[in-house]
Short mmCIF file of the C-alpha atoms (twelve columns), coordinates in Angstrom:
data_MODEL
# 
_entry.id   MODEL 
# 
loop_
_atom_site.group_PDB 
_atom_site.id 
_atom_site.type_symbol 
_atom_site.label_atom_id 
_atom_site.label_alt_id 
_atom_site.label_comp_id 
_atom_site.label_asym_id 
_atom_site.label_seq_id 
_atom_site.Cartn_x 
_atom_site.Cartn_y 
_atom_site.Cartn_z 
_atom_site.pdbx_PDB_model_num 
ATOM 1   C CA . MET A 1   0.097   -0.121 0.052   1 
ATOM 2   C CA . ALA A 2   1.190   3.333  -0.748  1 
ATOM 3   C CA . LYS A 3   3.153   5.286  1.880   1 
ATOM 4   C CA . LEU A 4   0.470   8.551  3.339   1 
ATOM 5   C CA . GLN A 5   1.665   12.293 3.698   1 
ATOM 6   C CA . SER A 6   -0.079  15.346 4.843   1 
ATOM 7   C CA . LEU A 7   0.703   17.879 3.592   1 
ATOM 8   C CA . ASP A 8   -0.391  19.743 6.409   1 
ATOM 9   C CA . PRO A 9   0.547   17.852 9.579   1 
ATOM 10  C CA . ARG A 10  -1.907  19.743 11.944  1 
ATOM 11  C CA . THR A 11  -4.989  18.902 9.180   1 
ATOM 12  C CA . PRO A 12  -4.940  15.437 8.861   1 
ATOM 13  C CA . MET A 13  -6.308  13.879 5.683   1 
ATOM 14  C CA . PHE A 14  -8.966  12.125 7.700   1 
ATOM 15  C CA . ALA A 15  -9.457  14.644 9.768   1 
ATOM 16  C CA . GLN A 16  -10.212 16.891 7.238   1 
ATOM 17  C CA . PHE A 17  -13.236 14.608 7.733   1 
ATOM 18  C CA . GLN A 18  -15.159 16.478 10.035  1 
ATOM 19  C CA . GLU A 19  -15.978 19.393 8.275   1 
ATOM 20  C CA . LYS A 20  -18.871 19.072 6.605   1 
ATOM 21  C CA . THR A 21  -18.447 20.901 3.644   1 
ATOM 22  C CA . GLY A 22  -18.831 21.263 -0.456  1 
ATOM 23  C CA . PRO A 23  -18.247 20.836 -2.477  1 
ATOM 24  C CA . VAL A 24  -14.595 20.216 -2.006  1 
ATOM 25  C CA . VAL A 25  -11.070 19.578 -4.466  1 
ATOM 26  C CA . LEU A 26  -8.972  16.469 -3.465  1 
ATOM 27  C CA . ALA A 27  -5.937  17.379 -4.120  1 
ATOM 28  C CA . ASN A 28  -3.630  14.279 -4.515  1 
ATOM 29  C CA . THR A 29  -0.224  14.601 -5.270  1 
ATOM 30  C CA . PHE A 30  1.818   11.152 -5.768  1 
ATOM 31  C CA . LEU A 31  5.770   10.179 -5.619  1 
ATOM 32  C CA . VAL A 32  6.335   7.569  -8.248  1 
ATOM 33  C CA . PRO A 33  10.003  6.280  -9.758  1 
ATOM 34  C CA . LYS A 34  9.883   6.449  -13.059 1 
ATOM 35  C CA . GLU A 35  9.877   2.881  -13.459 1 
ATOM 36  C CA . GLN A 36  6.386   2.423  -11.899 1 
ATOM 37  C CA . THR A 37  4.671   5.517  -13.905 1 
ATOM 38  C CA . GLU A 38  3.064   2.570  -16.379 1 
ATOM 39  C CA . SER A 39  1.055   0.479  -14.130 1 
ATOM 40  C CA . PHE A 40  0.729   2.610  -11.154 1 
ATOM 41  C CA . MET A 41  -1.918  4.639  -13.970 1 
ATOM 42  C CA . ALA A 42  -2.915  1.513  -15.064 1 
ATOM 43  C CA . LEU A 43  -4.193  0.850  -11.414 1 
ATOM 44  C CA . PHE A 44  -5.142  3.861  -11.278 1 
ATOM 45  C CA . GLN A 45  -7.301  4.242  -14.300 1 
ATOM 46  C CA . ARG A 46  -9.081  1.317  -11.790 1 
ATOM 47  C CA . GLN A 47  -9.843  3.787  -9.188  1 
ATOM 48  C CA . ALA A 48  -10.811 6.466  -11.186 1 
ATOM 49  C CA . GLU A 49  -13.497 4.076  -12.913 1 
ATOM 50  C CA . PHE A 50  -14.317 3.064  -9.733  1 
ATOM 51  C CA . MET A 51  -14.503 6.546  -8.034  1 
ATOM 52  C CA . LYS A 52  -16.198 8.390  -10.460 1 
ATOM 53  C CA . ALA A 53  -19.688 5.392  -10.007 1 
ATOM 54  C CA . GLN A 54  -19.985 7.184  -6.746  1 
ATOM 55  C CA . PRO A 55  -23.114 8.577  -5.588  1 
ATOM 56  C CA . GLY A 56  -20.925 12.786 -5.245  1 
ATOM 57  C CA . PHE A 57  -18.492 12.145 -7.452  1 
ATOM 58  C CA . VAL A 58  -18.131 16.130 -10.085 1 
ATOM 59  C CA . SER A 59  -14.918 15.333 -11.708 1 
ATOM 60  C CA . LEU A 60  -11.418 13.883 -12.071 1 
ATOM 61  C CA . GLN A 61  -8.281  14.904 -14.106 1 
ATOM 62  C CA . MET A 62  -4.735  13.744 -13.595 1 
ATOM 63  C CA . HIS A 63  -1.533  15.740 -14.248 1 
ATOM 64  C CA . ARG A 64  2.375   15.206 -14.892 1 
ATOM 65  C CA . GLY A 65  5.040   16.836 -12.737 1 
ATOM 66  C CA . THR A 66  7.380   18.579 -15.713 1 
ATOM 67  C CA . ALA A 67  11.158  18.599 -16.589 1 
ATOM 68  C CA . GLY A 68  11.547  14.904 -15.744 1 
ATOM 69  C CA . SER A 69  9.576   14.333 -12.471 1 
ATOM 70  C CA . GLU A 70  8.245   12.168 -10.563 1 
ATOM 71  C CA . LEU A 71  4.847   14.010 -9.391  1 
ATOM 72  C CA . LEU A 72  1.417   12.943 -10.921 1 
ATOM 73  C CA . MET A 73  -1.204  14.903 -9.198  1 
ATOM 74  C CA . ASN A 74  -4.804  13.821 -8.992  1 
ATOM 75  C CA . VAL A 75  -7.645  17.217 -8.696  1 
ATOM 76  C CA . ALA A 76  -10.540 15.705 -8.008  1 
ATOM 77  C CA . VAL A 77  -14.309 16.934 -7.396  1 
ATOM 78  C CA . TRP A 78  -16.355 15.968 -4.763  1 
ATOM 79  C CA . GLU A 79  -19.988 17.074 -3.739  1 
ATOM 80  C CA . SER A 80  -19.386 17.235 -0.918  1 
ATOM 81  C CA . THR A 81  -16.860 15.869 2.120   1 
ATOM 82  C CA . GLU A 82  -19.366 13.032 3.702   1 
ATOM 83  C CA . ALA A 83  -19.772 11.793 -0.180  1 
ATOM 84  C CA . LEU A 84  -15.607 11.454 -0.418  1 
ATOM 85  C CA . ALA A 85  -15.006 9.735  2.902   1 
ATOM 86  C CA . ARG A 86  -18.048 7.183  2.274   1 
ATOM 87  C CA . ALA A 87  -16.784 6.260  -1.003  1 
ATOM 88  C CA . ILE A 88  -12.759 6.156  0.006   1 
ATOM 89  C CA . GLY A 89  -14.195 4.367  3.110   1 
ATOM 90  C CA . ASN A 90  -16.309 1.712  0.008   1 
ATOM 91  C CA . PRO A 91  -13.994 -1.514 1.040   1 
ATOM 92  C CA . GLU A 92  -13.754 -2.291 -3.128  1 
ATOM 93  C CA . PHE A 93  -12.102 0.620  -2.696  1 
ATOM 94  C CA . GLN A 94  -9.780  -0.042 0.326   1 
ATOM 95  C CA . ARG A 95  -9.155  -2.640 -1.804  1 
ATOM 96  C CA . MET A 96  -7.559  -0.995 -4.777  1 
ATOM 97  C CA . ALA A 97  -5.715  1.307  -2.291  1 
ATOM 98  C CA . ALA A 98  -3.443  -1.339 -0.650  1 
ATOM 99  C CA . GLU A 99  -2.290  -2.837 -4.553  1 
ATOM 100 C CA . PHE A 100 -0.412  0.588  -5.348  1 
ATOM 101 C CA . PRO A 101 3.391   -0.634 -4.634  1 
ATOM 102 C CA . ASP A 102 4.784   0.421  -1.078  1 
ATOM 103 C CA . ASP A 103 7.842   2.985  -2.063  1 
ATOM 104 C CA . ILE A 104 5.129   4.825  -3.896  1 
ATOM 105 C CA . VAL A 105 3.876   8.408  -1.321  1 
ATOM 106 C CA . SER A 106 1.047   9.910  -1.408  1 
ATOM 107 C CA . TYR A 107 -0.044  13.228 0.106   1 
ATOM 108 C CA . PRO A 108 -3.512  14.325 -0.518  1 
ATOM 109 C CA . HIS A 109 -5.248  16.575 1.254   1 
ATOM 110 C CA . ILE A 110 -9.174  18.521 0.649   1 
ATOM 111 C CA . PHE A 111 -9.301  21.994 -0.822  1 
ATOM 112 C CA . GLU A 112 -12.537 24.605 -0.342  1 
ATOM 113 C CA . GLN A 113 -12.755 27.365 -3.317  1 
ATOM 114 C CA . ILE A 114 -12.631 30.442 -1.822  1 
ATOM 115 C CA . GLU A 115 -12.648 33.627 -3.923  1 
ATOM 116 C CA . ALA A 116 -9.389  35.402 -5.636  1 
# 
């Protein structure tokens, strides 16, 4: 299973589920060794198809770092923290998440839009 790290140690992702708000954006940055990018993306595509079918899902985009970076970033919009928490807590999603190799690091964080 990928190692989960917090971008903001004071507010780990799972603690963010306590705040009932929405819509929310899950920004999940992954550090993926180059030799594992293809297998990572195959597994991620399976997860993405599962998530797209979950209640409260809005959209998803995957981004790749430039200049040879080993970073990939998933940006997913959900109607609410509750919908996202239900989808992540689903046993089928958990089985897929457990398939990621141990040397992949995931940095998930939940955001809400503010006026600029």
